[in-house]
C-alpha positions, 0 to 999 in steps of 0.5 A, spaced: 940 417 521 944 412 525 951 410 522 949 403 521 944 405 516 950 409 512 955 403 513 950 398 510 948 403 504 955 405 503 959 398 504 958 393 500 963 388 504 959 389 510 952 388 506 955 381 503 957 379 510 951 381 514 947 377 508 951 371 508 950 371 516 943 371 515 942 366 510 947 361 513 943 362 520 936 363 518 935 355 519 936 356 527 928 358 526 926 352 523 922 350 529 918 356 529 915 357 523 912 364 524 918 367 527 922 365 521 917 368 517 917 374 521 925 374 521 925 373 513 920 379 512 924 384 517 931 382 514 928 383 507 924 389 507 927 392 514 932 398 514 939 396 517 937 397 524 932 392 523 936 387 519 941 388 525 935 386 530 934 379 526 942 378 526 942 379 533 936 374 534 940 369 530 946 369 533 943 368 540 939 362 537 946 360 534 950 360 541 945 358 546 940 353 543 
C-alpha cells in the first residue's frame, strides 16, 4: 500500500483539504468537457494516488494557464 492511500484513509483533515482543492479548481477544465468529466470520475471513484493525479493536473492548469 502506498503511504498516500493510508494517509488519505485515516486523516480527515487531509481528505477535506484535497476535496476543497478539487472543488475549487475543477472549473479550470471547463473548456475541455471530456477531460473535465474524466477528472470528475477519476476523483470520485479513484484511489488516493489517482485523486492526486487529478489534483496535479488541476494545479498545472491553475498555475500555467
